[in-house]
Z-matrix of the N, CA and C atoms (Angstrom, degrees):
N
C 1 1.463
C 2 1.533 1 109.61
N 3 1.317 2 115.91 1 135.39
C 4 1.465 3 120.72 2 -179.02
C 5 1.522 4 110.70 3 -67.62
N 6 1.327 5 115.83 4 132.95
C 7 1.465 6 121.16 5 -179.72
C 8 1.523 7 110.26 6 -72.51
N 9 1.336 8 115.85 7 134.54
C 10 1.466 9 121.33 8 178.48
C 11 1.531 10 108.52 9 -80.99
N 12 1.322 11 116.58 10 127.86
C 13 1.459 12 121.16 11 -175.77
C 14 1.525 13 111.93 12 -74.20
N 15 1.321 14 115.71 13 159.99
C 16 1.467 15 120.59 14 175.99
C 17 1.527 16 110.68 15 -63.56
N 18 1.328 17 115.71 16 -34.61
C 19 1.455 18 119.28 17 178.17
C 20 1.512 19 111.73 18 -62.42
N 21 1.336 20 116.75 19 -40.45
C 22 1.463 21 120.56 20 178.94
C 23 1.526 22 110.90 21 -65.60
N 24 1.327 23 116.24 22 -39.90
C 25 1.462 24 120.14 23 176.88
C 26 1.525 25 110.35 24 -61.98
N 27 1.334 26 116.58 25 -41.21
C 28 1.463 27 120.98 26 179.03
C 29 1.529 28 110.42 27 -62.62
N 30 1.333 29 116.51 28 -38.73
C 31 1.469 30 120.56 29 177.10
C 32 1.520 31 110.44 30 -61.10
N 33 1.315 32 116.88 31 -44.91
C 34 1.469 33 120.66 32 -179.23
C 35 1.530 34 111.54 33 -64.47
N 36 1.323 35 116.05 34 -39.06
C 37 1.474 36 119.20 35 178.33
C 38 1.526 37 110.11 36 -62.94
N 39 1.334 38 116.18 37 -45.27
C 40 1.463 39 119.89 38 178.06
C 41 1.526 40 111.67 39 -63.06
N 42 1.335 41 116.92 40 -34.89
C 43 1.460 42 120.79 41 -179.61
C 44 1.527 43 111.67 42 -67.01
N 45 1.320 44 116.43 43 -29.82
C 46 1.465 45 120.95 44 -179.20
C 47 1.527 46 111.71 45 -80.81
N 48 1.333 47 117.42 46 -29.23
C 49 1.469 48 121.21 47 -173.16
C 50 1.528 49 114.52 48 -56.22
N 51 1.352 50 120.41 49 -41.79
C 52 1.469 51 118.27 50 177.80
C 53 1.522 52 113.04 51 -58.60
N 54 1.324 53 117.13 52 -38.81
C 55 1.467 54 120.86 53 179.02
C 56 1.527 55 109.96 54 -66.83
N 57 1.323 56 116.15 55 -41.43
C 58 1.462 57 120.56 56 178.00
C 59 1.526 58 110.12 57 -63.23
N 60 1.314 59 116.42 58 -42.95
C 61 1.464 60 121.45 59 -179.33
C 62 1.525 61 111.13 60 -61.24
N 63 1.321 62 116.57 61 -44.55
C 64 1.461 63 120.26 62 178.70
C 65 1.524 64 110.52 63 -64.18
N 66 1.318 65 116.68 64 -41.73
C 67 1.468 66 120.58 65 -179.87
C 68 1.526 67 111.54 66 -61.10
N 69 1.335 68 116.65 67 -37.89
C 70 1.467 69 121.22 68 -177.68
C 71 1.525 70 111.74 69 -67.10
N 72 1.331 71 117.09 70 -39.13
C 73 1.473 72 120.03 71 -173.57
C 74 1.528 73 113.59 72 -103.07
N 75 1.318 74 117.77 73 -2.16
C 76 1.462 75 120.52 74 -169.42
C 77 1.529 76 113.16 75 -55.89
N 78 1.314 77 117.40 76 -43.04
C 79 1.466 78 120.26 77 -177.89
C 80 1.523 79 112.35 78 -67.26
N 81 1.326 80 117.01 79 -22.51
C 82 1.468 81 120.81 80 -179.58
C 83 1.522 82 112.52 81 -86.92
N 84 1.320 83 116.88 82 -13.03
C 85 1.465 84 120.19 83 -176.85
C 86 1.524 85 110.99 84 -73.89
N 87 1.332 86 116.80 85 144.97
C 88 1.474 87 119.45 86 173.92
C 89 1.522 88 110.19 87 -68.61
N 90 1.313 89 117.18 88 163.33
C 91 1.461 90 121.48 89 -177.95
C 92 1.518 91 111.74 90 -61.71
N 93 1.339 92 116.92 91 -35.53
C 94 1.459 93 122.76 92 178.13
C 95 1.526 94 109.37 93 -112.37
N 96 1.317 95 115.84 94 129.77
C 97 1.461 96 120.40 95 -179.05
C 98 1.523 97 109.61 96 -126.93
N 99 1.341 98 118.42 97 155.33
C 100 1.473 99 120.54 98 177.06
C 101 1.523 100 111.05 99 -67.33
N 102 1.327 101 117.26 100 129.86
C 103 1.461 102 121.11 101 -178.65
C 104 1.524 103 112.47 102 -125.25
N 105 1.337 104 116.94 103 -11.56
C 106 1.462 105 119.17 104 -179.57
C 107 1.517 106 109.73 105 -150.82
N 108 1.338 107 114.89 106 135.60
C 109 1.463 108 121.10 107 178.64
C 110 1.526 109 108.43 108 -119.05
N 111 1.309 110 117.91 109 120.15
C 112 1.452 111 122.03 110 179.74
C 113 1.515 112 111.91 111 -80.69
N 114 1.342 113 116.03 112 165.16
C 115 1.458 114 120.50 113 178.55
C 116 1.521 115 111.91 114 -64.00
N 117 1.337 116 115.98 115 -25.17
C 118 1.465 117 120.10 116 178.75
C 119 1.526 118 112.58 117 -85.09
N 120 1.331 119 116.36 118 4.69
C 121 1.454 120 120.49 119 178.98
C 122 1.514 121 114.25 120 89.52
N 123 1.334 122 117.22 121 -4.93
C 124 1.454 123 120.37 122 -179.66
C 125 1.528 124 110.39 123 -71.47
N 126 1.330 125 115.29 124 136.21
C 127 1.462 126 121.61 125 -177.21
C 128 1.525 127 109.62 126 -107.72
N 129 1.331 128 115.69 127 131.84
C 130 1.457 129 120.86 128 175.15
C 131 1.531 130 109.12 129 -104.97
N 132 1.336 131 115.30 130 140.81
C 133 1.457 132 120.39 131 -176.88
C 134 1.523 133 110.49 132 -111.22
N 135 1.331 134 115.65 133 155.35
C 136 1.451 135 122.10 134 177.45
C 137 1.512 136 110.87 135 -150.16
N 138 1.313 137 116.87 136 174.56
C 139 1.460 138 121.39 137 179.96
C 140 1.521 139 110.59 138 -61.26
N 141 1.328 140 115.13 139 143.22
C 142 1.460 141 118.94 140 -173.63
C 143 1.528 142 113.39 141 -67.16
N 144 1.338 143 118.08 142 -21.10
C 145 1.464 144 119.17 143 179.34
C 146 1.530 145 111.71 144 -62.97
N 147 1.328 146 116.93 145 -20.65
C 148 1.463 147 119.94 146 -179.96
C 149 1.528 148 111.88 147 -66.60
N 150 1.316 149 115.91 148 -17.85
C 151 1.466 150 119.10 149 177.28
C 152 1.530 151 110.83 150 -64.87
N 153 1.331 152 116.50 151 -26.68
C 154 1.467 153 119.67 152 175.98
C 155 1.532 154 110.82 153 -63.00
N 156 1.328 155 116.17 154 -32.36
C 157 1.466 156 119.87 155 179.04
C 158 1.523 157 110.04 156 -66.64
N 159 1.335 158 115.42 157 -44.57
C 160 1.472 159 119.97 158 178.46
C 161 1.518 160 110.39 159 -59.73
N 162 1.331 161 115.63 160 -47.49
C 163 1.467 162 120.15 161 -178.77
C 164 1.526 163 111.41 162 -66.89
N 165 1.336 164 116.33 163 -38.83
C 166 1.458 165 120.21 164 -177.28
C 167 1.508 166 114.17 165 -69.66
N 168 1.330 167 117.75 166 -18.37
C 169 1.463 168 120.41 167 179.24
C 170 1.523 169 111.30 168 -61.63
N 171 1.328 170 117.00 169 -32.39
C 172 1.467 171 120.55 170 178.73
C 173 1.529 172 110.64 171 -62.33
N 174 1.323 173 115.93 172 -46.30
C 175 1.464 174 119.76 173 178.79
C 176 1.520 175 111.18 174 -63.10
N 177 1.329 176 116.18 175 -42.51
C 178 1.456 177 120.27 176 179.84
C 179 1.518 178 111.13 177 -60.95
N 180 1.336 179 117.29 178 -44.80
C 181 1.457 180 120.76 179 -179.12
C 182 1.526 181 111.14 180 -68.49
N 183 1.339 182 117.13 181 -37.46
C 184 1.457 183 120.11 182 178.98
C 185 1.529 184 111.12 183 -61.89
N 186 1.326 185 116.58 184 -42.24
C 187 1.464 186 120.99 185 177.57
C 188 1.527 187 110.40 186 -65.39
N 189 1.334 188 115.79 187 -43.84
C 190 1.459 189 120.75 188 -178.92
C 191 1.530 190 111.10 189 -60.46
N 192 1.340 191 116.44 190 -48.12
C 193 1.460 192 120.00 191 -177.40
C 194 1.527 193 111.89 192 -66.45
N 195 1.327 194 116.84 193 -30.46
C 196 1.468 195 119.49 194 -179.76
C 197 1.524 196 111.39 195 -71.89
N 198 1.332 197 116.77 196 -40.40
C 199 1.459 198 120.24 197 -173.43
C 200 1.523 199 114.45 198 -92.03
N 201 1.332 200 118.73 199 -21.87
C 202 1.460 201 118.21 200 -173.65
C 203 1.532 202 113.94 201 -62.58
N 204 1.354 203 120.79 202 -32.71
C 205 1.471 204 117.96 203 176.42
C 206 1.521 205 112.85 204 -60.15
N 207 1.321 206 117.12 205 -28.41
C 208 1.460 207 120.54 206 -178.40
C 209 1.530 208 111.52 207 -68.08
N 210 1.334 209 117.56 208 -21.22
C 211 1.459 210 122.27 209 -179.76
C 212 1.530 211 112.57 210 -102.80
N 213 1.328 212 115.70 211 1.91
C 214 1.459 213 120.26 212 -176.60
C 215 1.527 214 109.88 213 -88.74
N 216 1.338 215 118.45 214 127.08
C 217 1.470 216 120.24 215 176.24
C 218 1.528 217 112.59 216 -57.55
N 219 1.338 218 116.36 217 -23.09
C 220 1.463 219 121.09 218 178.75
C 221 1.527 220 111.05 219 -101.29
N 222 1.323 221 117.08 220 32.29
C 223 1.467 222 121.52 221 -171.84
C 224 1.526 223 113.57 222 -56.14
N 225 1.321 224 117.23 223 -31.88
C 226 1.464 225 119.89 224 -177.70
C 227 1.525 226 112.70 225 -67.39
N 228 1.321 227 117.03 226 -21.75
C 229 1.462 228 120.24 227 -178.94
C 230 1.523 229 112.86 228 -72.35
N 231 1.334 230 117.19 229 -20.09
C 232 1.465 231 119.84 230 -177.82
C 233 1.528 232 111.99 231 -62.32
N 234 1.317 233 116.33 232 -29.17
C 235 1.465 234 119.54 233 177.48
C 236 1.524 235 111.47 234 -62.76
N 237 1.328 236 116.40 235 -27.26
C 238 1.461 237 120.63 236 -176.52
C 239 1.531 238 112.58 237 -77.53
N 240 1.356 239 116.78 238 -19.05
C 241 1.471 240 118.57 239 177.27
C 242 1.527 241 110.66 240 -134.52
N 243 1.330 242 115.53 241 34.91
C 244 1.468 243 120.92 242 -175.93
C 245 1.525 244 112.54 243 -62.15
N 246 1.333 245 117.05 244 -37.27
C 247 1.471 246 119.91 245 -179.75
C 248 1.530 247 110.05 246 -64.22
N 249 1.328 248 116.51 247 -44.34
C 250 1.467 249 120.69 248 178.31
C 251 1.525 250 111.35 249 -66.61
N 252 1.310 251 116.50 250 -37.26
C 253 1.463 252 121.33 251 -179.52
C 254 1.532 253 110.28 252 -65.82
N 255 1.313 254 116.97 253 -45.29
C 256 1.468 255 121.17 254 176.83
C 257 1.523 256 109.97 255 -66.20
N 258 1.326 257 116.53 256 -41.24
C 259 1.460 258 120.49 257 -179.63
C 260 1.513 259 112.21 258 -60.78
N 261 1.340 260 116.46 259 -41.24
C 262 1.459 261 120.26 260 177.73
C 263 1.527 262 110.58 261 -62.03
N 264 1.326 263 117.06 262 -43.75
C 265 1.457 264 120.49 263 178.29
C 266 1.528 265 111.20 264 -61.17
N 267 1.319 266 115.75 265 -41.77
C 268 1.465 267 120.69 266 -179.10
C 269 1.530 268 111.05 267 -61.49
N 270 1.329 269 116.21 268 -47.03
C 271 1.463 270 120.69 269 179.51
C 272 1.520 271 110.71 270 -64.65
N 273 1.332 272 116.95 271 -39.50
C 274 1.457 273 120.64 272 179.27
C 275 1.525 274 111.28 273 -65.00
N 276 1.334 275 117.33 274 -39.01
C 277 1.471 276 120.23 275 177.89
C 278 1.534 277 111.07 276 -66.58
N 279 1.324 278 116.72 277 -36.59
C 280 1.468 279 120.06 278 174.87
C 281 1.521 280 110.24 279 -62.29
N 282 1.329 281 116.10 280 -40.76
C 283 1.461 282 121.49 281 178.83
C 284 1.531 283 110.39 282 -61.71
N 285 1.315 284 117.45 283 -45.58
C 286 1.462 285 121.15 284 179.99
C 287 1.525 286 111.39 285 -66.41
N 288 1.319 287 117.02 286 -35.95
C 289 1.466 288 120.57 287 176.03
C 290 1.521 289 110.22 288 -64.10
N 291 1.339 290 116.48 289 -41.00
C 292 1.465 291 120.62 290 178.57
C 293 1.524 292 111.08 291 -64.29
N 294 1.331 293 117.52 292 -41.09
C 295 1.458 294 120.59 293 178.80
C 296 1.528 295 111.34 294 -63.09
N 297 1.318 296 116.03 295 -41.54
C 298 1.465 297 119.56 296 177.19
C 299 1.517 298 110.69 297 -62.90
N 300 1.328 299 115.83 298 -40.89
C 301 1.466 300 120.16 299 178.10
C 302 1.515 301 112.45 300 -63.36
N 303 1.333 302 116.89 301 -38.63
C 304 1.464 303 120.89 302 177.21
C 305 1.522 304 110.76 303 -62.30
N 306 1.342 305 116.31 304 -46.54
C 307 1.478 306 120.57 305 -179.92
C 308 1.523 307 111.45 306 -60.85
N 309 1.318 308 116.87 307 -41.99
C 310 1.463 309 120.56 308 -179.18
C 311 1.528 310 110.52 309 -68.25
N 312 1.319 311 116.23 310 -43.88
C 313 1.471 312 120.11 311 179.88
C 314 1.517 313 111.06 312 -60.42
N 315 1.326 314 117.24 313 -45.08
C 316 1.460 315 121.05 314 -179.38
C 317 1.525 316 112.15 315 -70.57
N 318 1.326 317 117.02 316 -26.41
C 319 1.461 318 119.84 317 176.64
C 320 1.521 319 111.18 318 -72.40
N 321 1.336 320 115.83 319 -39.21
C 322 1.464 321 119.94 320 -177.85
C 323 1.525 322 112.26 321 -84.36
N 324 1.333 323 116.52 322 -36.42
C 325 1.461 324 120.82 323 -178.86
C 326 1.531 325 109.37 324 -137.14
N 327 1.318 326 117.50 325 80.50
C 328 1.474 327 121.29 326 -176.72
C 329 1.530 328 111.97 327 -56.23
N 330 1.327 329 115.18 328 139.58
C 331 1.459 330 120.67 329 178.07
C 332 1.510 331 114.91 330 86.17
N 333 1.323 332 117.12 331 0.87
C 334 1.463 333 120.14 332 -179.13
C 335 1.524 334 111.51 333 -71.75
N 336 1.333 335 116.00 334 -35.21
C 337 1.462 336 121.41 335 -171.45
C 338 1.529 337 110.92 336 -113.62
N 339 1.330 338 116.27 337 139.47
C 340 1.461 339 121.32 338 169.30
C 341 1.525 340 106.22 339 -83.19
N 342 1.332 341 115.82 340 90.54
C 343 1.458 342 121.30 341 -170.22
C 344 1.526 343 112.08 342 -61.39
N 345 1.328 344 117.42 343 -47.41
C 346 1.468 345 120.78 344 -177.46
C 347 1.526 346 111.00 345 -60.13
N 348 1.318 347 116.36 346 -42.27
C 349 1.458 348 119.95 347 -179.64
C 350 1.524 349 111.41 348 -63.63
N 351 1.346 350 116.50 349 -46.30
C 352 1.460 351 119.73 350 -177.51
C 353 1.523 352 111.70 351 -68.32
N 354 1.327 353 117.41 352 -41.17
C 355 1.462 354 119.81 353 179.88
C 356 1.529 355 110.28 354 -62.86
N 357 1.337 356 117.02 355 -46.33
C 358 1.472 357 120.30 356 177.95
C 359 1.524 358 111.10 357 -61.22
N 360 1.326 359 115.95 358 -40.45
C 361 1.463 360 120.16 359 -179.83
C 362 1.526 361 110.83 360 -64.84
N 363 1.331 362 116.69 361 -47.70
C 364 1.462 363 120.39 362 -177.62
C 365 1.527 364 111.48 363 -66.00
N 366 1.333 365 116.93 364 -42.34
C 367 1.467 366 119.92 365 178.56
C 368 1.532 367 109.97 366 -63.65
N 369 1.320 368 116.69 367 -40.90
C 370 1.465 369 120.50 368 -179.39
C 371 1.525 370 111.10 369 -64.34
N 372 1.325 371 116.82 370 -41.06
C 373 1.461 372 119.94 371 177.71
C 374 1.528 373 110.88 372 -65.10
N 375 1.332 374 115.84 373 -35.93
C 376 1.465 375 119.92 374 176.01
C 377 1.530 376 110.15 375 -63.13
N 378 1.338 377 116.76 376 -41.52
C 379 1.467 378 121.08 377 178.91
C 380 1.529 379 110.69 378 -66.51
N 381 1.326 380 117.22 379 -38.93
C 382 1.470 381 120.86 380 175.94
C 383 1.522 382 110.07 381 -57.86
N 384 1.320 383 116.37 382 -45.07
C 385 1.468 384 119.86 383 179.76
C 386 1.528 385 110.87 384 -64.37
N 387 1.335 386 116.43 385 -44.62
C 388 1.465 387 119.96 386 179.27
C 389 1.526 388 110.65 387 -58.86
N 390 1.332 389 116.20 388 -43.70
C 391 1.457 390 119.82 389 178.34
C 392 1.515 391 112.07 390 -61.76
N 393 1.323 392 116.16 391 -34.20
C 394 1.460 393 120.67 392 -178.37
C 395 1.526 394 112.02 393 -70.08
N 396 1.348 395 116.74 394 -36.49
C 397 1.464 396 119.61 395 -175.75
C 398 1.531 397 113.03 396 -97.84
N 399 1.317 398 117.55 397 -12.71
C 400 1.470 399 120.02 398 -175.30
C 401 1.532 400 113.58 399 -56.12
N 402 1.343 401 120.58 400 -39.55
C 403 1.463 402 118.88 401 178.69
C 404 1.526 403 113.33 402 -62.03
N 405 1.329 404 117.39 403 -17.33
C 406 1.468 405 121.15 404 -179.22
C 407 1.527 406 112.35 405 -86.40
N 408 1.318 407 117.26 406 -13.68
C 409 1.463 408 120.40 407 179.48
C 410 1.523 409 109.91 408 -64.35
N 411 1.322 410 116.00 409 137.84
C 412 1.451 411 121.22 410 172.97
C 413 1.526 412 109.51 411 -105.48
N 414 1.312 413 116.69 412 162.52
C 415 1.456 414 120.92 413 -172.59
C 416 1.531 415 111.59 414 -52.50
N 417 1.320 416 115.28 415 125.45
C 418 1.453 417 122.17 416 176.91
C 419 1.522 418 107.99 417 -157.63
N 420 1.335 419 116.18 418 174.43
C 421 1.459 420 120.84 419 -175.06
C 422 1.518 421 113.66 420 -100.78
N 423 1.338 422 118.54 421 2.11
C 424 1.454 423 120.29 422 -174.01
C 425 1.527 424 114.73 423 -123.78
N 426 1.321 425 118.94 424 -28.01
C 427 1.472 426 121.26 425 -175.09
C 428 1.523 427 110.58 426 -118.45
N 429 1.329 428 116.06 427 135.02
C 430 1.446 429 119.98 428 174.09
C 431 1.521 430 113.57 429 102.65
N 432 1.345 431 115.43 430 -162.54
C 433 1.460 432 122.46 431 179.36
C 434 1.526 433 107.68 432 -85.73
N 435 1.311 434 115.89 433 100.81
C 436 1.476 435 120.55 434 -174.07
C 437 1.527 436 109.14 435 -108.34
N 438 1.298 437 116.20 436 113.63
C 439 1.462 438 121.78 437 176.04
C 440 1.533 439 107.74 438 -150.72
N 441 1.314 440 118.60 439 174.19
C 442 1.475 441 119.62 440 -176.37
C 443 1.521 442 114.15 441 -58.53
N 444 1.325 443 118.09 442 -25.98
C 445 1.463 444 121.04 443 -174.88
C 446 1.523 445 111.91 444 -86.09
N 447 1.328 446 117.62 445 -41.79
C 448 1.467 447 118.82 446 177.31
C 449 1.520 448 111.22 447 -70.91
N 450 1.344 449 117.19 448 -30.71
C 451 1.460 450 120.45 449 -178.56
C 452 1.530 451 112.44 450 -84.75
N 453 1.323 452 116.38 451 -0.86
C 454 1.465 453 120.64 452 179.11
C 455 1.519 454 112.69 453 -107.06
N 456 1.333 455 116.68 454 -9.57
C 457 1.465 456 119.80 455 -176.10
C 458 1.522 457 110.48 456 -148.21
N 459 1.321 458 115.88 457 123.08
C 460 1.465 459 120.38 458 176.35
C 461 1.520 460 111.26 459 -61.11
N 462 1.333 461 116.21 460 -39.92
C 463 1.464 462 120.34 461 -178.60
C 464 1.524 463 111.03 462 -64.77
N 465 1.331 464 116.64 463 -43.35
C 466 1.463 465 120.80 464 178.81
C 467 1.522 466 109.99 465 -66.53
N 468 1.333 467 117.42 466 -38.95
C 469 1.474 468 120.82 467 176.99
C 470 1.524 469 110.42 468 -58.07
N 471 1.326 470 116.79 469 -51.47
C 472 1.468 471 120.55 470 -177.38
C 473 1.526 472 111.05 471 -62.62
N 474 1.315 473 116.85 472 -45.60
C 475 1.460 474 121.28 473 -177.75
C 476 1.523 475 110.90 474 -64.05
N 477 1.323 476 116.11 475 -43.39
C 478 1.466 477 120.92 476 179.88
C 479 1.517 478 111.26 477 -62.75
N 480 1.324 479 117.41 478 -42.64
C 481 1.462 480 119.98 479 -175.28
C 482 1.528 481 112.64 480 -76.48
N 483 1.318 482 116.84 481 -24.21
C 484 1.474 483 118.24 482 172.64
C 485 1.530 484 109.87 483 -66.25
N 486 1.332 485 116.17 484 -46.02
C 487 1.468 486 120.28 485 179.55
C 488 1.525 487 110.72 486 -69.75
N 489 1.338 488 116.52 487 -44.86
C 490 1.464 489 120.41 488 -178.97
C 491 1.524 490 111.31 489 -60.44
N 492 1.314 491 116.97 490 -36.86
C 493 1.453 492 119.98 491 178.65
C 494 1.523 493 111.70 492 -59.21
N 495 1.339 494 116.26 493 -44.43
C 496 1.465 495 120.35 494 178.95
C 497 1.531 496 110.78 495 -65.48
N 498 1.333 497 116.12 496 -42.17
C 499 1.464 498 120.08 497 -178.26
C 500 1.528 499 111.34 498 -66.57
N 501 1.319 500 116.47 499 -42.63
C 502 1.467 501 119.68 500 179.24
C 503 1.524 502 110.69 501 -66.79
N 504 1.329 503 116.49 502 -39.87
C 505 1.464 504 119.66 503 178.05
C 506 1.525 505 110.19 504 -59.80
N 507 1.343 506 116.14 505 -47.03
C 508 1.466 507 120.39 506 179.25
C 509 1.531 508 110.74 507 -63.19
N 510 1.334 509 117.41 508 -38.74
C 511 1.467 510 120.96 509 178.41
C 512 1.518 511 110.72 510 -62.70
N 513 1.326 512 115.85 511 -41.91
C 514 1.454 513 119.65 512 178.48
C 515 1.519 514 112.81 513 -63.87
N 516 1.334 515 116.02 514 -39.95
C 517 1.468 516 120.07 515 178.39
C 518 1.531 517 110.53 516 -62.85
N 519 1.327 518 116.54 517 -43.35
C 520 1.469 519 120.01 518 176.86
C 521 1.526 520 110.95 519 -61.88
N 522 1.337 521 116.07 520 -38.17
C 523 1.457 522 119.96 521 177.53
C 524 1.510 523 112.63 522 -64.67
N 525 1.327 524 116.74 523 -38.93
C 526 1.471 525 121.12 524 177.26
C 527 1.527 526 110.38 525 -61.80
N 528 1.321 527 115.62 526 -44.60
C 529 1.470 528 119.73 527 178.14
C 530 1.523 529 110.14 528 -63.39
N 531 1.339 530 115.81 529 -44.76
C 532 1.462 531 120.32 530 -178.17
C 533 1.514 532 113.37 531 -64.79
N 534 1.320 533 117.20 532 -26.46
C 535 1.468 534 120.45 533 -178.04
C 536 1.525 535 111.97 534 -60.58
N 537 1.318 536 116.71 535 -25.37
C 538 1.463 537 120.31 536 -176.49
C 539 1.527 538 112.96 537 -94.94
N 540 1.345 539 116.62 538 3.77
C 541 1.464 540 120.42 539 174.25
C 542 1.522 541 108.14 540 -79.73
N 543 1.325 542 118.80 541 129.03
C 544 1.478 543 121.16 542 -175.61
C 545 1.524 544 113.57 543 -78.46
N 546 1.325 545 115.97 544 51.14
C 547 1.462 546 121.63 545 178.14
C 548 1.523 547 107.24 546 -152.07
N 549 1.326 548 116.60 547 119.08
C 550 1.457 549 120.15 548 -173.04
C 551 1.525 550 113.35 549 -64.59
N 552 1.330 551 117.25 550 -38.67
C 553 1.464 552 119.93 551 179.55
C 554 1.523 553 110.32 552 -64.20
N 555 1.334 554 116.21 553 -42.77
C 556 1.467 555 119.95 554 178.42
C 557 1.526 556 110.68 555 -65.25
N 558 1.326 557 116.03 556 -39.37
C 559 1.466 558 120.02 557 179.14
C 560 1.524 559 111.53 558 -58.12
N 561 1.335 560 114.87 559 -54.15
C 562 1.459 561 118.69 560 -177.37
C 563 1.523 562 111.78 561 -70.76
N 564 1.332 563 116.83 562 -28.73
C 565 1.456 564 119.91 563 176.20
C 566 1.511 565 112.20 564 -64.25
N 567 1.344 566 116.46 565 -44.46
C 568 1.465 567 120.34 566 179.51
C 569 1.517 568 112.47 567 -71.95
N 570 1.316 569 116.39 568 -15.78
C 571 1.467 570 120.23 569 175.40
C 572 1.528 571 110.94 570 -87.74
N 573 1.329 572 116.96 571 -51.01
C 574 1.466 573 121.21 572 -170.10
C 575 1.530 574 113.59 573 -82.06
N 576 1.343 575 117.45 574 -39.92
C 577 1.466 576 119.50 575 -177.18
C 578 1.538 577 112.66 576 -61.63
N 579 1.339 578 119.64 577 -50.42
C 580 1.463 579 118.91 578 177.66
C 581 1.524 580 112.80 579 -63.61
N 582 1.340 581 116.65 580 -35.04
C 583 1.459 582 120.12 581 -179.96
C 584 1.529 583 110.63 582 -66.12
N 585 1.333 584 116.43 583 -42.32
C 586 1.461 585 120.78 584 177.07
C 587 1.528 586 110.48 585 -63.50
N 588 1.323 587 115.97 586 -43.08
C 589 1.456 588 120.22 587 179.95
C 590 1.528 589 111.01 588 -63.68
N 591 1.335 590 116.86 589 -40.40
C 592 1.463 591 120.67 590 178.38
C 593 1.523 592 111.30 591 -61.11
N 594 1.334 593 116.23 592 -40.52
C 595 1.466 594 120.57 593 179.62
C 596 1.527 595 111.31 594 -67.46
N 597 1.336 596 116.20 595 -43.69
C 598 1.464 597 120.37 596 -179.07
C 599 1.525 598 111.55 597 -65.65
N 600 1.324 599 116.53 598 -44.46
C 601 1.473 600 120.44 599 -179.51
C 602 1.522 601 110.29 600 -63.84
N 603 1.337 602 117.41 601 -43.18
C 604 1.464 603 121.15 602 179.89
C 605 1.521 604 111.12 603 -62.47
N 606 1.317 605 116.43 604 -41.56
C 607 1.465 606 120.74 605 179.33
C 608 1.531 607 110.82 606 -66.11
N 609 1.325 608 116.83 607 -44.81
C 610 1.465 609 120.66 608 179.94
C 611 1.529 610 111.11 609 -62.53
N 612 1.322 611 116.80 610 -42.37
C 613 1.458 612 120.06 611 179.77
C 614 1.520 613 111.49 612 -64.64
N 615 1.338 614 116.33 613 -39.31
C 616 1.467 615 119.01 614 179.51
C 617 1.529 616 110.80 615 -61.65
N 618 1.312 617 115.94 616 -38.06
C 619 1.473 618 120.35 617 177.46
C 620 1.534 619 110.99 618 -64.51
N 621 1.334 620 115.90 619 -46.48
C 622 1.470 621 120.18 620 -178.38
C 623 1.526 622 110.97 621 -65.02
N 624 1.328 623 117.33 622 -40.83
C 625 1.461 624 120.77 623 -179.93
C 626 1.527 625 111.02 624 -67.48
N 627 1.331 626 116.60 625 -37.01
C 628 1.461 627 119.85 626 179.20
C 629 1.536 628 109.81 627 -66.72
N 630 1.340 629 115.98 628 -44.00
C 631 1.463 630 120.16 629 178.63
C 632 1.528 631 110.05 630 -60.61
N 633 1.310 632 116.14 631 -43.22
C 634 1.469 633 119.78 632 178.94
C 635 1.529 634 111.27 633 -63.40
N 636 1.303 635 116.68 634 -39.69
C 637 1.461 636 121.22 635 178.62
C 638 1.523 637 111.56 636 -64.10
N 639 1.348 638 116.37 637 -39.94
C 640 1.456 639 119.96 638 -179.97
C 641 1.535 640 111.50 639 -68.91
N 642 1.316 641 116.98 640 -34.18
C 643 1.476 642 120.12 641 178.46
C 644 1.526 643 110.70 642 -66.08
N 645 1.319 644 115.92 643 -37.13
C 646 1.456 645 119.79 644 179.59
C 647 1.519 646 110.13 645 -67.75
N 648 1.359 647 114.91 646 -39.63
C 649 1.463 648 118.91 647 -179.11
C 650 1.526 649 111.10 648 -70.87
């Protein structure tokens, strides 16, 4: 039986913490809690039991990430980037814990947190990390830039993810800067527009590189 790494155990502990946090404060929460923040700053409220859904997403994702390599035709490649794969899960669980903390804080003390700023900041930092580790990803069906061209050529996969890593890193940095702009539309624009562009450019390049590779062959 394959030994479970300490990193994987740490991921599972982080995945459980949002549920534990909700359980600890649940009785103190008001019946209606903030569940959605619009770009115009308007807050929508819902029943407090919905916070269990937010917290439970961490557990769901932790289970998904643990088992999905077992269903991947390229399952053996995960060993080649296992540290990056575990690291991504760890950062994602921290992100989900932070989101749960934001919801609880705003439920107990409304107006304490600049939600849009923190969400943009946390997402941008997550993108920075993804960009940093993306060149280490090896061909698989679940992580990275997955399209017919990257999944058909190891060379195209590696080349695409080297470029995509730089583009995603730069997108994340722009998002971090944008998070501190006191305008929600500008914040999300500086986060989403560069990220979309990075994805489109990476996909287009993978197609061109694959076509070039086929012409040579």
